[in-house]
C-alpha positions, 0 to 999 in steps of 0.5 A: 392443679389441673389445667385443662385445655376445655372444661365440660361440665355435665356427663350425660349422653350430651357432655360424653358426646362433646367430650369425644368429639373434642378428643376425636377431633384433636383435643388432647387435654379435656376435662369432664366434671359431673356432680353425679356419675357418667349417665346418672342423671337425666340420660339415665331416665330417657325413653330412648326413642330414635327418629327423624321426625320434626317440623324444625328442618334444623332438628331433621338433620341433626336427627338424620346425622346422629341416627348413622352414628347410632346404626354404627356406634361401635365403629364410630367410637372406635370400640369394639365393644360399644353398643347403642342397643338400637333396636330398628323397628320403625316410627309411626306417627298418625293424625285425624282430622283436626288441628294437628292434622296440617302440621303432620303434613307439612312436616312429613313433606318436608321430611320427604324433600330432605331426603329422609326414607319415609312412607305414607301408609293407609290404615290396613299398610299401618295395622299390619305393622302395628296389629294391636293399635286401631288406625279407623280414624286416621286421616294421615299416617306416615312411617319411617321405617329406619327409626327405633330406640336405643339405650341413652345410658349404653351411649353415654358410657360408650362415648365416656369409656371411648374418650378415656382411651383418648386421654379424656379426664373425668371427675365424678361426684365433684360439683361446680360452684362458680365460673372463674373469670378474668377481664372479661372471660371465663378462665375456669371453674370453682368446684368442691375439690378446688379450682380449675383453670381452663381457656374454654368452658363448655356446660352441658348441665342439663335441668341444672344450667340455671346455675349459670345465671349466678355465676354470670348475671345472664338470663337462662331461659329454662325450666325443668319439667317432670313427666310421666313414664308408664310401663303397661302390661296388656294381654297381646304382646307388643314385640321389638318389631312392632314400630315406635307409634306417635299418637297425634289424635290423642290428648296427650299426644301419646308415644309408645314402643315395645318394653318386651314381652307383653309390655308397652312404655307409654308417656305424654308428649305435652308439657310436664309438671314444672319443678322450682328447683332441678330434681330428678328424684322419683315424683309422685304419679297420682293414681288419676294420672295412671287412669287417665293415660291407661284411658288414652292407650285403651281407646287406641290399643283396644286390648289394653283395656284390661292392662295392669301398671307394671311400672312407672316413673318419671324423667325430667326435661330441660325445657326452653320457651321454644322446646328447642336447645340452646347450643354455642357460644355466649355473646359478651362472655368468651371461654364460655359456650353452652349446651342446654335445653334439649327439651326431651330431644338430648339423646337422639341428638346427641352425636351430632350436637358433640360434634358440632360443639366440638368443632365450634370449640376447636375453631373449626367450620362446623357441619351445621350452622349453630346459628338458629340454636344461639343463645340469644335468639330468645332476647332477639325474639327469633325463636325456633318454634315448631308446628305442633306447639309446646311439647316434646315433638318440635 
C-alpha cells in the first residue's frame, strides 16, 4: 500500500503547483490523485488572463509573486522545455462616471502604493494601444504594461512534469471517495483503487470541494458557477500586441483579449449560472446570450458590430461568498489543508499559492500570511470582499 507523506487531491494548475513546490522545498514522498487527468478539469477552461489588478491587497501581492514565475517559468521549475505561453501585451481597465469609478480609483491607487508598474492614460493614449476600442466615455483608465495572458494547461503540465522528475507520483483517473480519520485527525484517503494513508491531505479539488462536507461534516461555502466564453471574429485584427481590456462600463463588466487573427476572446466578469452539482461538461449557450454579449462588444468595439461567432464554450468557477479563495489548515481537524474557491483567479495566483501552501504544509514560515484566506473567516464574519461586488475582479 502506498504511504506518502503528503497527498494532494486534484491535479489542476493549483494542485500541480502545490505538489511541485512541496518537492522543491524538500518533500520527497508526495502523491497527487485526480479523478480525471492532469490539467483536464477547470484548468483547461481558463481564459489565461494575467494581471495584478485587484481591490484586495492580498490578491495583488499573490498575483505579483505569481507573475514573476510566469515570466521565467522554465527557469522557475528547472525545465528548459517548460513554458507558460506568456504574452506580455499589457492590461487596460477603464470606467466611466458612475458606481464603479470609485472602486477603480481606489484599486489603482493601491497598486501604485504597492509598487506595481502602472500608468494612467487618457483616451487618446489608450486608443493608441487598443485602436479597435472607443474610450470617449472613460473617466479613468489604468494600464498595466507588464500584464497579459498565458496558457493554464501548459503551466499545469509544466509543474507536473517537473514534479515527477523530483519524485512526485500522480494517480490519474482515480477518485477519492472519503477521508480516513483516526483519533480526531485525517490519516489518508479511500480511493477507487484502495486506501492510501498519509499524515497530511491537501484538498485542491476546485468545484468538487463540497465533497468534503460528506467526508468531514464541515460546511464548505462554495458553489460551482458556469461562465460563457465567446470567440468573436471581426473585420479588423485584435493582435497579440493589443492589450487585454477590462470594461467596467459595460453591464457585464466584459473582459476581452486577442484570440489570434481577427478573433477576440470575450466573457463577462459577473456572476454566472449556479450549478446544483459540479459539472465541467459544456453547457448550452442560448442565442439570446450571444446577442447580449455581442451588443456589449459592438458598443465598445464599433468594427465588431458585424462580427461573427467563431466559437463558444463554458467554464466553471468554484465561487465562495466573497469571491476569494480558502487556503490553509482546518481548525479542529488536523491533517487536512484546503485550497479552493478561487472564483476565476486560480491560474493567476497558482505559483504563489502553491508555494505558500507547501511552506505551511512543511511547517516552514510562509512568505505571506494565510490568515486572510482562512477557512473559518465565513463563520466568523471576516469576509475578504473586494470593492467591485460579486464578480471576477475582486
